[in-house]
KOLBALO-33175 format. One record per residue (C-alpha): residue number from 1; residue in three letters; x, y, z. Coordinates in Angstrom, 1 decimal. Example, Ala and Ser with C-alpha at 12.3 -4.5 7.8 and 13.67 -1.06 7.14 Angstrom:
<recs>
<rec n="1" res="ala" x="12.3" y="-4.5" z="7.8"/>
<rec n="2" res="ser" x="13.7" y="-1.1" z="7.1"/>
</recs>
This chain:
<recs>
<rec n="1" res="met" x="30.2" y="20.6" z="64.9"/>
<rec n="2" res="thr" x="29.9" y="23.8" z="66.0"/>
<rec n="3" res="ala" x="27.6" y="24.5" z="63.3"/>
<rec n="4" res="leu" x="25.8" y="22.0" z="63.7"/>
<rec n="5" res="leu" x="25.2" y="22.3" z="67.2"/>
<rec n="6" res="ala" x="24.4" y="25.6" z="66.8"/>
<rec n="7" res="val" x="21.4" y="25.0" z="64.2"/>
<rec n="8" res="ala" x="20.1" y="22.0" z="66.9"/>
<rec n="9" res="leu" x="20.0" y="24.6" z="69.8"/>
<rec n="10" res="leu" x="18.3" y="27.4" z="67.5"/>
<rec n="11" res="gly" x="15.5" y="24.5" z="66.4"/>
<rec n="12" res="ala" x="15.3" y="23.5" z="69.9"/>
<rec n="13" res="ser" x="14.7" y="26.9" z="71.1"/>
<rec n="14" res="ser" x="12.2" y="27.9" z="67.8"/>
<rec n="15" res="val" x="10.2" y="24.6" z="69.4"/>
<rec n="16" res="asn" x="10.2" y="26.1" z="73.0"/>
<rec n="17" res="ala" x="8.9" y="28.9" z="72.0"/>
<rec n="18" res="gln" x="6.1" y="28.0" z="70.8"/>
<rec n="19" res="tyr" x="5.1" y="26.9" z="74.5"/>
<rec n="20" res="glu" x="5.4" y="29.5" z="76.4"/>
<rec n="21" res="asn" x="4.6" y="29.0" z="79.9"/>
<rec n="22" res="lys" x="1.8" y="31.8" z="80.1"/>
<rec n="23" res="ile" x="-1.7" y="30.8" z="80.6"/>
<rec n="24" res="lys" x="-4.1" y="32.1" z="77.4"/>
<rec n="25" res="ile" x="-7.4" y="31.9" z="77.8"/>
<rec n="26" res="gln" x="-9.8" y="31.8" z="74.8"/>
<rec n="27" res="pro" x="-13.8" y="32.0" z="75.1"/>
<rec n="28" res="thr" x="-15.8" y="29.7" z="72.7"/>
<rec n="29" res="gly" x="-19.3" y="29.8" z="71.8"/>
<rec n="30" res="arg" x="-21.7" y="28.9" z="69.0"/>
<rec n="31" res="ile" x="-25.5" y="30.1" z="68.3"/>
<rec n="32" res="leu" x="-27.9" y="28.5" z="65.5"/>
<rec n="33" res="leu" x="-30.8" y="29.4" z="64.4"/>
<rec n="34" res="asp" x="-32.7" y="27.3" z="62.1"/>
<rec n="35" res="gly" x="-36.0" y="27.5" z="60.5"/>
<rec n="36" res="ala" x="-37.6" y="24.7" z="58.1"/>
<rec n="37" res="ile" x="-40.6" y="24.0" z="56.0"/>
<rec n="38" res="tyr" x="-41.6" y="20.5" z="55.2"/>
<rec n="39" res="leu" x="-43.3" y="19.0" z="52.2"/>
<rec n="40" res="pro" x="-45.7" y="16.9" z="52.9"/>
<rec n="41" res="asp" x="-46.4" y="19.0" z="56.3"/>
<rec n="42" res="gly" x="-48.2" y="16.7" z="58.9"/>
<rec n="43" res="glu" x="-48.3" y="13.0" z="59.1"/>
<rec n="44" res="leu" x="-45.8" y="10.9" z="57.2"/>
<rec n="45" res="tyr" x="-48.1" y="7.9" z="57.3"/>
<rec n="46" res="gln" x="-51.3" y="7.0" z="58.1"/>
<rec n="47" res="thr" x="-53.2" y="3.7" z="58.3"/>
<rec n="48" res="thr" x="-55.8" y="1.5" z="60.0"/>
<rec n="49" res="asp" x="-56.1" y="-1.2" z="62.9"/>
<rec n="50" res="ala" x="-58.5" y="-4.0" z="62.6"/>
<rec n="51" res="asp" x="-61.1" y="-2.4" z="64.6"/>
<rec n="52" res="gly" x="-61.1" y="0.5" z="61.9"/>
<rec n="53" res="asn" x="-59.5" y="3.5" z="63.9"/>
<rec n="54" res="thr" x="-57.1" y="5.4" z="62.5"/>
<rec n="55" res="ile" x="-53.4" y="5.1" z="63.3"/>
<rec n="56" res="ser" x="-51.4" y="8.2" z="62.8"/>
<rec n="57" res="gly" x="-47.1" y="8.3" z="61.9"/>
<rec n="58" res="pro" x="-44.6" y="10.9" z="63.3"/>
<rec n="59" res="arg" x="-45.7" y="14.6" z="61.6"/>
<rec n="60" res="phe" x="-43.3" y="17.5" z="60.5"/>
<rec n="61" res="asp" x="-44.3" y="20.8" z="61.2"/>
<rec n="62" res="asp" x="-43.0" y="23.9" z="60.0"/>
<rec n="63" res="gly" x="-41.1" y="25.7" z="62.4"/>
<rec n="64" res="ala" x="-37.6" y="27.3" z="63.8"/>
<rec n="65" res="ala" x="-35.6" y="26.4" z="66.5"/>
<rec n="66" res="leu" x="-32.2" y="27.3" z="68.3"/>
<rec n="67" res="pro" x="-31.2" y="23.8" z="68.0"/>
<rec n="68" res="asp" x="-27.9" y="24.4" z="69.9"/>
<rec n="69" res="ile" x="-26.1" y="27.2" z="71.8"/>
<rec n="70" res="arg" x="-22.7" y="26.7" z="73.5"/>
<rec n="71" res="met" x="-20.4" y="28.5" z="76.1"/>
<rec n="72" res="gly" x="-17.2" y="27.1" z="77.1"/>
<rec n="73" res="ala" x="-13.4" y="27.9" z="76.7"/>
<rec n="74" res="lys" x="-10.0" y="26.6" z="75.6"/>
<rec n="75" res="val" x="-6.7" y="27.4" z="78.2"/>
<rec n="76" res="ser" x="-3.5" y="26.9" z="77.2"/>
<rec n="77" res="tyr" x="-0.1" y="26.8" z="79.0"/>
<rec n="78" res="gly" x="3.3" y="25.9" z="77.8"/>
<rec n="79" res="his" x="2.9" y="22.4" z="76.1"/>
<rec n="80" res="trp" x="-0.7" y="22.2" z="78.0"/>
<rec n="81" res="gln" x="-4.1" y="22.9" z="76.8"/>
<rec n="82" res="ala" x="-7.6" y="22.1" z="77.8"/>
<rec n="83" res="lys" x="-11.3" y="23.0" z="76.5"/>
<rec n="84" res="ile" x="-14.4" y="22.6" z="78.4"/>
<rec n="85" res="asp" x="-17.8" y="23.0" z="76.0"/>
<rec n="86" res="val" x="-21.1" y="23.3" z="77.7"/>
<rec n="87" res="gly" x="-23.8" y="22.8" z="75.3"/>
<rec n="88" res="tyr" x="-27.6" y="23.8" z="75.7"/>
<rec n="89" res="gly" x="-30.6" y="22.7" z="73.4"/>
<rec n="90" res="tyr" x="-34.3" y="21.9" z="74.0"/>
<rec n="91" res="gln" x="-34.0" y="22.5" z="77.6"/>
<rec n="92" res="lys" x="-31.2" y="20.2" z="77.8"/>
<rec n="93" res="leu" x="-28.2" y="21.0" z="79.3"/>
<rec n="94" res="gly" x="-24.8" y="18.9" z="78.7"/>
<rec n="95" res="phe" x="-21.3" y="18.5" z="78.3"/>
<rec n="96" res="lys" x="-19.5" y="18.1" z="74.6"/>
<rec n="97" res="asp" x="-16.3" y="18.5" z="74.9"/>
<rec n="98" res="val" x="-14.2" y="18.2" z="78.2"/>
<rec n="99" res="tyr" x="-10.2" y="17.0" z="77.5"/>
<rec n="100" res="ile" x="-6.9" y="18.1" z="78.8"/>
<rec n="101" res="gln" x="-4.1" y="18.0" z="76.1"/>
<rec n="102" res="tyr" x="-0.1" y="17.1" z="76.2"/>
<rec n="103" res="asn" x="1.5" y="19.0" z="72.8"/>
<rec n="104" res="ile" x="4.6" y="16.8" z="72.6"/>
<rec n="105" res="asp" x="5.6" y="19.0" z="70.1"/>
<rec n="106" res="pro" x="4.1" y="20.6" z="66.5"/>
<rec n="107" res="ser" x="3.3" y="17.1" z="65.1"/>
<rec n="108" res="asn" x="2.6" y="15.1" z="67.8"/>
<rec n="109" res="tyr" x="-0.4" y="15.1" z="71.0"/>
<rec n="110" res="leu" x="-2.0" y="13.4" z="73.4"/>
<rec n="111" res="arg" x="-5.4" y="13.7" z="74.9"/>
<rec n="112" res="gly" x="-7.4" y="13.0" z="77.6"/>
<rec n="113" res="gly" x="-11.2" y="13.6" z="78.2"/>
<rec n="114" res="tyr" x="-14.5" y="13.7" z="76.9"/>
<rec n="115" res="phe" x="-14.4" y="14.2" z="73.2"/>
<rec n="116" res="val" x="-15.0" y="12.8" z="69.6"/>
<rec n="117" res="his" x="-12.2" y="10.2" z="69.1"/>
<rec n="118" res="gln" x="-10.5" y="10.2" z="65.1"/>
<rec n="119" res="phe" x="-12.8" y="8.0" z="62.9"/>
<rec n="120" res="gly" x="-13.4" y="9.3" z="59.2"/>
<rec n="121" res="leu" x="-13.6" y="12.4" z="57.6"/>
<rec n="122" res="asn" x="-16.0" y="14.5" z="60.0"/>
<rec n="123" res="ala" x="-13.8" y="13.6" z="63.4"/>
<rec n="124" res="ala" x="-12.4" y="16.8" z="63.6"/>
<rec n="125" res="thr" x="-15.1" y="18.5" z="61.7"/>
<rec n="126" res="ser" x="-17.4" y="20.3" z="64.3"/>
<rec n="127" res="ser" x="-21.2" y="19.6" z="64.3"/>
<rec n="128" res="ser" x="-22.1" y="23.2" z="62.8"/>
<rec n="129" res="met" x="-19.7" y="23.0" z="60.2"/>
<rec n="130" res="lys" x="-20.6" y="19.9" z="58.3"/>
<rec n="131" res="pro" x="-20.2" y="20.8" z="55.0"/>
<rec n="132" res="ala" x="-23.9" y="19.6" z="54.0"/>
<rec n="133" res="met" x="-25.3" y="21.7" z="56.9"/>
<rec n="134" res="glu" x="-26.3" y="18.5" z="58.4"/>
<rec n="135" res="ala" x="-23.7" y="15.4" z="59.4"/>
<rec n="136" res="pro" x="-24.6" y="12.4" z="56.6"/>
<rec n="137" res="thr" x="-26.8" y="10.0" z="58.0"/>
<rec n="138" res="thr" x="-24.6" y="7.3" z="57.9"/>
<rec n="139" res="asp" x="-22.3" y="9.5" z="60.5"/>
<rec n="140" res="asp" x="-24.8" y="9.2" z="63.2"/>
<rec n="141" res="phe" x="-26.3" y="5.9" z="62.4"/>
<rec n="142" res="phe" x="-22.7" y="4.6" z="63.1"/>
<rec n="143" res="lys" x="-21.5" y="6.7" z="65.9"/>
<rec n="144" res="ala" x="-18.7" y="7.5" z="64.1"/>
<rec n="145" res="thr" x="-18.1" y="11.1" z="65.6"/>
<rec n="146" res="gly" x="-20.2" y="10.6" z="68.9"/>
<rec n="147" res="arg" x="-18.4" y="11.2" z="72.2"/>
<rec n="148" res="asn" x="-16.5" y="8.8" z="74.3"/>
<rec n="149" res="val" x="-14.0" y="8.8" z="77.5"/>
<rec n="150" res="gly" x="-10.9" y="7.9" z="76.4"/>
<rec n="151" res="val" x="-7.3" y="8.5" z="75.5"/>
<rec n="152" res="glu" x="-6.2" y="9.7" z="71.9"/>
<rec n="153" res="tyr" x="-2.6" y="10.0" z="70.3"/>
<rec n="154" res="val" x="-2.6" y="11.8" z="66.9"/>
<rec n="155" res="his" x="0.2" y="12.4" z="64.7"/>
<rec n="156" res="asp" x="0.3" y="14.9" z="62.0"/>
<rec n="157" res="lys" x="3.2" y="15.5" z="60.0"/>
<rec n="158" res="asp" x="3.7" y="16.2" z="56.0"/>
<rec n="159" res="gln" x="1.9" y="12.9" z="54.0"/>
<rec n="160" res="phe" x="1.3" y="11.0" z="57.3"/>
<rec n="161" res="phe" x="-2.0" y="11.6" z="59.6"/>
<rec n="162" res="thr" x="-2.7" y="9.1" z="62.3"/>
<rec n="163" res="gly" x="-4.9" y="8.6" z="65.5"/>
<rec n="164" res="val" x="-5.1" y="6.0" z="67.6"/>
<rec n="165" res="ser" x="-7.2" y="6.1" z="70.8"/>
<rec n="166" res="ala" x="-8.7" y="3.4" z="73.9"/>
<rec n="167" res="ile" x="-11.8" y="4.7" z="74.8"/>
<rec n="168" res="ile" x="-15.0" y="3.9" z="77.3"/>
<rec n="169" res="asp" x="-18.0" y="4.0" z="75.8"/>
<rec n="170" res="gly" x="-19.9" y="7.3" z="76.4"/>
<rec n="171" res="thr" x="-22.5" y="6.4" z="79.3"/>
<rec n="172" res="ser" x="-19.7" y="6.6" z="81.6"/>
<rec n="173" res="met" x="-20.2" y="10.5" z="81.8"/>
<rec n="174" res="thr" x="-23.3" y="9.8" z="82.9"/>
<rec n="175" res="lys" x="-23.5" y="6.4" z="84.5"/>
<rec n="176" res="pro" x="-20.7" y="5.3" z="87.1"/>
<rec n="177" res="ala" x="-19.0" y="1.9" z="86.7"/>
<rec n="178" res="asn" x="-20.7" y="0.2" z="89.1"/>
<rec n="179" res="glu" x="-24.4" y="1.3" z="88.0"/>
<rec n="180" res="gln" x="-23.5" y="0.1" z="84.3"/>
<rec n="181" res="gly" x="-23.5" y="-3.8" z="84.9"/>
<rec n="182" res="lys" x="-20.1" y="-4.1" z="82.5"/>
<rec n="183" res="val" x="-18.2" y="-1.1" z="80.9"/>
<rec n="184" res="ser" x="-17.6" y="-1.1" z="77.5"/>
<rec n="185" res="val" x="-14.0" y="-0.5" z="76.3"/>
<rec n="186" res="gly" x="-12.8" y="-0.4" z="72.9"/>
<rec n="187" res="gly" x="-9.9" y="1.0" z="70.3"/>
<rec n="188" res="ile" x="-10.3" y="3.3" z="67.2"/>
<rec n="189" res="thr" x="-7.2" y="4.4" z="64.7"/>
<rec n="190" res="arg" x="-7.8" y="6.8" z="61.6"/>
<rec n="191" res="leu" x="-4.6" y="6.3" z="59.2"/>
<rec n="192" res="val" x="-3.8" y="9.0" z="56.5"/>
<rec n="193" res="trp" x="-2.3" y="9.3" z="53.4"/>
<rec n="194" res="arg" x="-2.0" y="12.6" z="52.1"/>
<rec n="195" res="pro" x="0.2" y="13.2" z="49.1"/>
<rec n="196" res="leu" x="-1.4" y="16.4" z="47.7"/>
<rec n="197" res="arg" x="-2.4" y="18.9" z="50.0"/>
<rec n="198" res="gln" x="-1.6" y="22.6" z="49.2"/>
<rec n="199" res="glu" x="-4.2" y="25.0" z="48.1"/>
<rec n="200" res="gly" x="-6.2" y="24.3" z="45.0"/>
<rec n="201" res="leu" x="-5.0" y="20.7" z="44.7"/>
<rec n="202" res="val" x="-5.5" y="18.1" z="47.5"/>
<rec n="203" res="ala" x="-5.4" y="14.2" z="47.1"/>
<rec n="204" res="gln" x="-6.2" y="12.5" z="50.5"/>
<rec n="205" res="val" x="-7.2" y="8.7" z="51.0"/>
<rec n="206" res="gly" x="-7.5" y="7.1" z="54.4"/>
<rec n="207" res="thr" x="-8.9" y="4.2" z="56.4"/>
<rec n="208" res="ser" x="-10.4" y="3.9" z="60.3"/>
<rec n="209" res="phe" x="-10.8" y="1.2" z="62.4"/>
<rec n="210" res="trp" x="-13.4" y="0.9" z="65.7"/>
<rec n="211" res="tyr" x="-13.5" y="-2.4" z="67.7"/>
<rec n="212" res="gln" x="-15.8" y="-2.2" z="70.9"/>
<rec n="213" res="ser" x="-17.3" y="-4.7" z="73.5"/>
<rec n="214" res="ala" x="-20.8" y="-4.7" z="74.3"/>
<rec n="215" res="leu" x="-22.6" y="-2.6" z="76.1"/>
<rec n="216" res="his" x="-25.0" y="-3.9" z="79.5"/>
<rec n="217" res="thr" x="-26.9" y="-2.5" z="82.3"/>
<rec n="218" res="leu" x="-27.2" y="-3.6" z="85.5"/>
<rec n="219" res="glu" x="-30.1" y="-6.5" z="86.5"/>
<rec n="220" res="glu" x="-32.3" y="-6.0" z="89.3"/>
<rec n="221" res="asn" x="-30.3" y="-8.9" z="90.8"/>
<rec n="222" res="gly" x="-27.3" y="-7.1" z="90.5"/>
<rec n="223" res="glu" x="-25.8" y="-9.2" z="87.4"/>
<rec n="224" res="pro" x="-25.1" y="-7.5" z="84.3"/>
<rec n="225" res="ser" x="-27.5" y="-8.2" z="81.7"/>
<rec n="226" res="lys" x="-26.8" y="-9.6" z="78.0"/>
<rec n="227" res="gly" x="-24.5" y="-7.4" z="75.8"/>
<rec n="228" res="phe" x="-26.6" y="-5.1" z="73.2"/>
<rec n="229" res="phe" x="-25.9" y="-2.1" z="71.2"/>
<rec n="230" res="asn" x="-28.0" y="0.6" z="69.7"/>
<rec n="231" res="tyr" x="-28.2" y="2.5" z="66.9"/>
<rec n="232" res="thr" x="-30.2" y="4.9" z="65.2"/>
<rec n="233" res="ala" x="-30.7" y="8.4" z="62.9"/>
<rec n="234" res="asn" x="-33.0" y="11.0" z="62.7"/>
<rec n="235" res="phe" x="-34.2" y="12.6" z="59.9"/>
<rec n="236" res="pro" x="-31.6" y="15.2" z="58.6"/>
<rec n="237" res="thr" x="-33.4" y="18.4" z="60.4"/>
<rec n="238" res="arg" x="-33.1" y="19.8" z="63.7"/>
<rec n="239" res="val" x="-36.5" y="21.6" z="63.8"/>
<rec n="240" res="asn" x="-38.5" y="18.3" z="64.4"/>
<rec n="241" res="lys" x="-36.7" y="15.2" z="65.7"/>
<rec n="242" res="ile" x="-38.0" y="12.1" z="64.2"/>
<rec n="243" res="gly" x="-36.3" y="8.8" z="64.1"/>
<rec n="244" res="met" x="-36.2" y="7.3" z="61.0"/>
<rec n="245" res="leu" x="-33.7" y="4.1" z="61.8"/>
<rec n="246" res="asp" x="-33.6" y="2.0" z="64.6"/>
<rec n="247" res="ala" x="-31.4" y="-1.1" z="65.1"/>
<rec n="248" res="tyr" x="-31.4" y="-2.4" z="68.5"/>
<rec n="249" res="val" x="-29.5" y="-5.4" z="68.5"/>
<rec n="250" res="ser" x="-29.5" y="-7.9" z="71.6"/>
<rec n="251" res="gly" x="-27.0" y="-11.1" z="72.6"/>
<rec n="252" res="ala" x="-23.9" y="-8.7" z="71.3"/>
<rec n="253" res="lys" x="-20.6" y="-9.6" z="72.1"/>
<rec n="254" res="ser" x="-18.9" y="-7.0" z="70.0"/>
<rec n="255" res="val" x="-18.8" y="-4.6" z="66.9"/>
<rec n="256" res="phe" x="-16.1" y="-3.8" z="65.1"/>
<rec n="257" res="lys" x="-16.5" y="-0.6" z="62.4"/>
<rec n="258" res="phe" x="-14.4" y="-0.4" z="58.7"/>
<rec n="259" res="ser" x="-14.4" y="2.8" z="57.5"/>
<rec n="260" res="pro" x="-12.2" y="4.1" z="53.9"/>
<rec n="261" res="glu" x="-12.1" y="7.7" z="52.9"/>
<rec n="262" res="val" x="-11.2" y="9.9" z="49.9"/>
<rec n="263" res="val" x="-10.8" y="13.9" z="49.4"/>
<rec n="264" res="met" x="-9.7" y="15.3" z="46.2"/>
<rec n="265" res="ala" x="-9.7" y="19.0" z="45.6"/>
<rec n="266" res="tyr" x="-8.7" y="20.7" z="41.9"/>
<rec n="267" res="asp" x="-8.7" y="24.8" z="42.4"/>
<rec n="268" res="arg" x="-12.6" y="25.4" z="43.3"/>
<rec n="269" res="val" x="-14.2" y="22.3" z="43.0"/>
<rec n="270" res="ala" x="-13.9" y="19.2" z="45.5"/>
<rec n="271" res="leu" x="-15.2" y="15.7" z="45.8"/>
<rec n="272" res="glu" x="-15.1" y="13.9" z="49.3"/>
<rec n="273" res="gly" x="-17.0" y="10.4" z="50.3"/>
<rec n="274" res="gln" x="-17.0" y="8.0" z="53.0"/>
<rec n="275" res="tyr" x="-17.8" y="4.5" z="52.9"/>
<rec n="276" res="tyr" x="-19.1" y="2.4" z="56.2"/>
<rec n="277" res="tyr" x="-19.5" y="-1.1" z="57.2"/>
<rec n="278" res="met" x="-20.4" y="-2.7" z="60.7"/>
<rec n="279" res="asn" x="-20.3" y="-6.1" z="61.9"/>
<rec n="280" res="ile" x="-21.9" y="-6.9" z="65.3"/>
<rec n="281" res="ala" x="-20.6" y="-10.3" z="66.8"/>
<rec n="282" res="arg" x="-23.5" y="-12.0" z="68.7"/>
<rec n="283" res="ser" x="-23.6" y="-14.6" z="71.6"/>
<rec n="284" res="gly" x="-25.2" y="-18.3" z="71.2"/>
<rec n="285" res="asn" x="-26.9" y="-19.4" z="67.6"/>
<rec n="286" res="leu" x="-27.9" y="-15.7" z="67.0"/>
<rec n="287" res="ala" x="-26.7" y="-14.3" z="63.5"/>
<rec n="288" res="asn" x="-24.3" y="-11.4" z="63.3"/>
<rec n="289" res="tyr" x="-25.9" y="-8.2" z="62.6"/>
<rec n="290" res="arg" x="-24.6" y="-6.2" z="59.6"/>
<rec n="291" res="ala" x="-24.8" y="-3.0" z="58.2"/>
<rec n="292" res="gln" x="-23.8" y="-0.3" z="55.7"/>
<rec n="293" res="gly" x="-23.8" y="3.1" z="53.9"/>
<rec n="294" res="ala" x="-22.2" y="5.4" z="52.3"/>
<rec n="295" res="tyr" x="-22.1" y="9.3" z="51.2"/>
<rec n="296" res="gly" x="-20.8" y="11.1" z="48.7"/>
<rec n="297" res="met" x="-20.2" y="15.0" z="48.0"/>
<rec n="298" res="leu" x="-19.4" y="17.7" z="45.1"/>
<rec n="299" res="arg" x="-18.8" y="20.6" z="46.4"/>
<rec n="300" res="gly" x="-17.7" y="24.0" z="44.3"/>
<rec n="301" res="leu" x="-17.0" y="27.6" z="44.9"/>
<rec n="302" res="leu" x="-19.0" y="29.9" z="42.9"/>
<rec n="303" res="ile" x="-17.7" y="32.8" z="44.6"/>
<rec n="304" res="gly" x="-14.0" y="32.4" z="46.2"/>
<rec n="305" res="ser" x="-10.2" y="31.3" z="45.4"/>
<rec n="306" res="ala" x="-9.6" y="27.7" z="45.5"/>
<rec n="307" res="tyr" x="-9.8" y="24.8" z="48.1"/>
<rec n="308" res="gly" x="-7.5" y="24.9" z="50.8"/>
<rec n="309" res="tyr" x="-6.3" y="22.0" z="53.5"/>
<rec n="310" res="ser" x="-6.4" y="22.1" z="57.2"/>
<rec n="311" res="his" x="-3.6" y="19.6" z="58.6"/>
<rec n="312" res="gly" x="-5.2" y="19.7" z="61.9"/>
<rec n="313" res="asp" x="-8.5" y="18.0" z="60.7"/>
<rec n="314" res="ala" x="-6.8" y="16.0" z="58.1"/>
<rec n="315" res="gly" x="-9.8" y="17.4" z="55.5"/>
<rec n="316" res="leu" x="-10.3" y="20.4" z="53.7"/>
<rec n="317" res="ala" x="-10.5" y="23.9" z="55.2"/>
<rec n="318" res="thr" x="-13.3" y="26.0" z="55.9"/>
<rec n="319" res="pro" x="-13.6" y="28.5" z="52.8"/>
<rec n="320" res="ala" x="-12.5" y="32.3" z="53.0"/>
<rec n="321" res="pro" x="-14.8" y="34.7" z="54.3"/>
<rec n="322" res="lys" x="-17.0" y="36.6" z="51.4"/>
<rec n="323" res="ser" x="-16.8" y="32.8" z="49.9"/>
<rec n="324" res="leu" x="-19.9" y="31.4" z="48.2"/>
<rec n="325" res="glu" x="-20.1" y="27.1" z="47.8"/>
<rec n="326" res="met" x="-22.9" y="24.6" z="46.6"/>
<rec n="327" res="ile" x="-22.6" y="21.1" z="47.5"/>
<rec n="328" res="val" x="-25.0" y="18.3" z="46.1"/>
<rec n="329" res="gly" x="-25.0" y="15.6" z="48.1"/>
<rec n="330" res="tyr" x="-26.4" y="11.8" z="48.1"/>
<rec n="331" res="asn" x="-26.3" y="9.4" z="51.6"/>
<rec n="332" res="tyr" x="-27.1" y="5.7" z="51.9"/>
<rec n="333" res="thr" x="-27.6" y="3.9" z="54.8"/>
<rec n="334" res="asp" x="-29.0" y="0.3" z="54.7"/>
<rec n="335" res="ala" x="-29.8" y="-0.6" z="58.5"/>
<rec n="336" res="ser" x="-31.9" y="-3.7" z="57.8"/>
<rec n="337" res="cys" x="-30.1" y="-7.7" z="58.2"/>
<rec n="338" res="ser" x="-32.4" y="-10.0" z="57.3"/>
<rec n="339" res="lys" x="-30.4" y="-12.9" z="58.7"/>
<rec n="340" res="ala" x="-30.2" y="-11.0" z="61.7"/>
<rec n="341" res="glu" x="-34.2" y="-10.3" z="61.7"/>
<rec n="342" res="ile" x="-33.2" y="-7.2" z="62.6"/>
<rec n="343" res="tyr" x="-35.3" y="-4.6" z="60.6"/>
<rec n="344" res="gly" x="-33.1" y="-1.3" z="60.9"/>
<rec n="345" res="gly" x="-34.5" y="0.7" z="57.9"/>
<rec n="346" res="arg" x="-32.7" y="1.5" z="54.5"/>
<rec n="347" res="thr" x="-32.7" y="5.3" z="53.3"/>
<rec n="348" res="asn" x="-31.8" y="7.5" z="50.5"/>
<rec n="349" res="asp" x="-30.8" y="11.0" z="51.2"/>
<rec n="350" res="tyr" x="-30.3" y="13.7" z="48.0"/>
<rec n="351" res="ser" x="-29.9" y="17.5" z="48.6"/>
<rec n="352" res="val" x="-28.3" y="20.7" z="47.4"/>
<rec n="353" res="thr" x="-26.4" y="23.0" z="50.0"/>
<rec n="354" res="leu" x="-25.5" y="26.8" z="49.7"/>
<rec n="355" res="asn" x="-23.3" y="28.2" z="52.4"/>
<rec n="356" res="tyr" x="-22.4" y="31.7" z="52.5"/>
<rec n="357" res="tyr" x="-19.3" y="32.3" z="54.7"/>
<rec n="358" res="ile" x="-20.2" y="36.2" z="55.8"/>
<rec n="359" res="asn" x="-17.0" y="36.6" z="57.6"/>
<rec n="360" res="lys" x="-14.5" y="34.6" z="60.1"/>
<rec n="361" res="tyr" x="-17.9" y="34.2" z="62.8"/>
<rec n="362" res="met" x="-20.9" y="34.1" z="60.9"/>
<rec n="363" res="leu" x="-22.1" y="31.6" z="58.0"/>
<rec n="364" res="ala" x="-25.1" y="31.3" z="56.1"/>
<rec n="365" res="arg" x="-26.6" y="28.1" z="54.7"/>
<rec n="366" res="leu" x="-30.1" y="27.2" z="53.1"/>
<rec n="367" res="arg" x="-30.6" y="23.5" z="52.1"/>
<rec n="368" res="tyr" x="-32.8" y="21.4" z="50.2"/>
<rec n="369" res="ser" x="-32.9" y="17.7" z="50.8"/>
<rec n="370" res="tyr" x="-35.9" y="14.7" z="49.5"/>
<rec n="371" res="thr" x="-35.1" y="11.6" z="52.1"/>
<rec n="372" res="asp" x="-37.0" y="8.3" z="51.8"/>
<rec n="373" res="val" x="-37.0" y="5.3" z="54.0"/>
<rec n="374" res="arg" x="-38.2" y="2.3" z="53.7"/>
<rec n="375" res="asn" x="-38.3" y="-1.4" z="55.6"/>
<rec n="376" res="ser" x="-38.1" y="0.7" z="59.0"/>
<rec n="377" res="ser" x="-39.6" y="-1.2" z="62.3"/>
<rec n="378" res="lys" x="-39.4" y="2.6" z="63.2"/>
<rec n="379" res="leu" x="-42.2" y="4.1" z="61.0"/>
<rec n="380" res="asp" x="-43.9" y="0.5" z="61.2"/>
<rec n="381" res="tyr" x="-42.2" y="-0.8" z="57.9"/>
<rec n="382" res="his" x="-44.6" y="2.3" z="55.8"/>
<rec n="383" res="lys" x="-42.5" y="3.9" z="53.0"/>
<rec n="384" res="cys" x="-42.2" y="7.3" z="54.0"/>
<rec n="385" res="his" x="-40.4" y="10.4" z="52.1"/>
<rec n="386" res="val" x="-40.1" y="13.8" z="53.1"/>
<rec n="387" res="asn" x="-39.0" y="17.2" z="51.4"/>
<rec n="388" res="thr" x="-37.5" y="19.5" z="53.6"/>
<rec n="389" res="ile" x="-36.1" y="23.0" z="52.8"/>
<rec n="390" res="gln" x="-33.8" y="24.6" z="55.4"/>
<rec n="391" res="ala" x="-32.3" y="27.5" z="56.8"/>
<rec n="392" res="arg" x="-29.7" y="28.9" z="59.0"/>
<rec n="393" res="val" x="-28.0" y="31.2" z="60.1"/>
<rec n="394" res="gln" x="-24.9" y="30.6" z="62.6"/>
<rec n="395" res="phe" x="-22.6" y="32.8" z="64.8"/>
<rec n="396" res="ile" x="-19.5" y="30.7" z="66.2"/>
<rec n="397" res="phe" x="-16.1" y="31.9" z="68.1"/>
</recs>
């Protein structure tokens, strides 16, 4: 009995040792420098109206940009920690992650604030650390990694990872509740099973669910408007911002999203992918709006050791410094639903990306992608495509 008590006390002291009552402040920041060229370099399409006047679509122009500059800090004290992150890009200043977190123990925490909640593979990955340089279009369109105000509980131990959240739509960061007409609320969960999670040998499957009530605005008479949702996505580049998918769903009551995921890695080769399904229930005789999409990436380390695993992210770890990685990716998104008479568009994106991990803080990227779009009301239903060559140097700390 004495021996068991001694072991228990030793275990408790080792856990408490991780949570010293001492303030620790860690500054954070990032700078992204992008350059891109496009083919065709110019208007996506040209047409004429009934009077013979030329109507041009949006145009791509070669150029460079600093699309994301951030400064912030992480603070920890005992079991508590907090983060505040402010971003600047294209003359717009805004909050990114802002939260307070209580670490129950090394395997469980509770977080509250404004941040990306656990939904799918990319939930815990910074926007600047997406493997293929840009987030998959499916991720953007389905708002899988958008920030929302809420509370999240995460359990991360051994073979299982679970994230459960209660959210209020992110508009609450810019509008008080009395100006929203009616606040949109919801719940999110991510469930992951990872029987293999060692360096050079990873196998993981998971699924995520999302349910949320509709958005509203405040009418002039003081009453909330009818429910709606608006899902959009740009072409996968930050040097030009051009919309290609746009689905405005009126008369909405709620949205349900479902997304299975898979990750596999053996030595220096890895495969990851995700499927998305969304159903928006609508009022009256309006047909439900349905959309779907999927992406897959084949990753390989041309230079470097085997792929590792990141428990906190429930995904592959960032390759070690001096590693050279090549990624071949494909993304399909179908935002059009004929039954609902909403034509958000359909897109295919093929990409090849090279990542060179210079050191712990710096990363150089080169990406080629071919993107085609059709049946999109955003592009006046023209069939459009663009070839994009992008380069990026980024510094993150």
